[in-house]
C-alpha positions as CSV (number, residue, x, y, z in Angstrom):
1,M,10.2,31.3,39.5
2,E,6.5,29.9,40.4
3,N,5.0,31.9,37.5
4,K,7.1,30.4,35.6
5,Y,6.0,26.9,36.7
6,M,2.9,28.0,36.6
7,K,2.6,28.5,32.7
8,L,5.2,25.8,32.3
9,E,2.3,23.7,33.7
10,M,-0.8,25.6,31.3
11,Q,1.3,25.1,28.4
12,S,1.9,21.1,28.8
13,N,-2.0,20.8,29.4
14,K,-2.4,22.2,26.5
15,N,0.0,20.1,24.9
16,K,-1.7,17.0,26.1
17,I,-5.6,18.1,24.7
18,N,-3.7,18.6,21.8
19,L,-1.9,15.2,21.7
20,N,-4.9,14.2,22.8
21,I,-7.1,15.1,19.5
22,S,-4.7,14.2,17.3
23,E,-4.5,11.0,18.2
24,Q,-8.3,10.5,18.3
25,Q,-8.4,12.0,14.8
26,Q,-6.0,9.2,13.5
27,L,-8.0,6.2,15.3
28,S,-11.4,7.6,14.0
29,N,-10.9,5.7,11.0
30,N,-9.5,2.9,12.3
31,I,-11.8,-0.4,12.7
32,T,-10.9,-3.8,14.3
33,I,-12.5,-6.9,12.9
34,S,-12.6,-9.5,15.7
35,G,-13.6,-13.8,15.4
36,I,-12.0,-14.5,12.1
37,P,-10.1,-17.4,13.3
38,I,-6.6,-16.9,11.4
39,T,-5.3,-19.5,8.7
40,K,-1.8,-20.5,7.0
41,N,-0.8,-18.4,4.2
42,E,-4.4,-16.0,4.6
43,N,-4.8,-12.7,2.7
44,I,-5.7,-10.0,4.8
45,F,-6.8,-7.5,2.5
46,D,-9.5,-10.7,0.8
47,I,-11.0,-11.1,4.9
48,I,-11.9,-7.7,4.2
49,K,-12.9,-7.7,1.0
50,I,-15.5,-10.4,1.3
51,T,-15.9,-8.7,4.4
52,A,-17.3,-5.8,3.0
53,D,-18.7,-7.8,0.2
54,N,-20.9,-9.4,2.4
55,L,-22.1,-5.9,4.3
56,N,-22.7,-4.3,0.7
57,I,-20.0,-1.8,0.4
58,D,-18.0,-1.0,-2.3
59,L,-14.4,-1.3,-1.2
60,Q,-11.4,-0.7,-3.2
61,K,-7.6,-2.3,-2.7
62,S,-7.3,2.0,-2.5
63,H,-9.3,2.6,0.2
64,I,-7.4,0.7,2.4
65,L,-3.8,2.4,4.1
66,S,-2.6,0.0,6.0
67,A,-4.3,-3.7,7.2
68,Y,-2.8,-6.2,10.0
69,R,-3.1,-8.6,12.7
70,P,-1.1,-7.8,16.4
71,K,1.0,-10.3,17.4
72,T,-0.2,-12.2,19.8
73,K,-0.3,-15.1,22.5
74,N,-3.2,-16.6,21.7
75,N,-3.4,-17.0,17.5
76,A,-6.3,-18.8,16.9
77,D,-8.4,-15.5,16.9
78,S,-6.7,-12.4,16.6
79,K,-8.0,-9.2,15.8
80,I,-7.5,-7.8,12.8
81,I,-6.8,-3.6,12.3
82,V,-7.9,-1.6,9.5
83,K,-7.0,1.8,8.7
84,F,-9.3,3.6,5.4
85,N,-7.7,6.6,3.5
86,N,-11.2,7.8,4.5
87,S,-13.7,7.9,7.3
88,N,-16.9,7.3,4.6
89,I,-15.6,4.0,4.7
90,E,-15.5,3.4,8.1
91,K,-18.3,4.7,8.7
92,A,-20.2,2.1,6.4
93,F,-19.2,-0.4,8.0
94,I,-19.7,0.5,11.8
95,S,-23.4,1.7,10.1
96,E,-24.1,-1.9,8.4
97,I,-22.8,-3.6,11.7
98,K,-25.3,-1.9,14.0
99,T,-27.9,-2.3,11.2
100,R,-27.3,-6.4,11.4
101,I,-27.2,-6.7,15.4
102,K,-29.9,-4.0,15.4
103,N,-32.4,-6.9,12.7
104,K,-30.4,-9.7,14.4
105,N,-28.8,-10.9,11.6
106,P,-25.2,-10.8,12.5
107,L,-22.1,-11.2,10.4
108,K,-21.0,-14.5,11.2
109,S,-16.9,-15.9,10.0
110,N,-17.8,-18.5,8.3
111,Q,-20.0,-16.5,6.0
112,I,-16.0,-15.0,5.5
113,H,-14.6,-17.7,4.9
114,S,-16.4,-21.5,4.2
115,S,-14.1,-23.2,6.7
116,F,-14.6,-21.1,9.7
């Protein structure tokens, strides 16, 4: 019985590891954009596209699998979650943001929309 328990425990640990790897791979194409205030009748794709344009990234609607704002209690400034179909686009976003921060030229919300 103890031998059977040990085998089940080992299999359970392997399953946990495989699940973790799978979850990490699913998240590898995601970015979170914060600091963009919610506006009435906003178009999430337009926000992402303008952000990409400001970062000199050629972004097409077909590059995005999904994009949404998760529900929050404070609707003034919730995050935008973007899932790309290609890790190269995600990496380009991250690289450009890091470069701008390093050069002390961060992307600001008023560059996305003049009313911010």
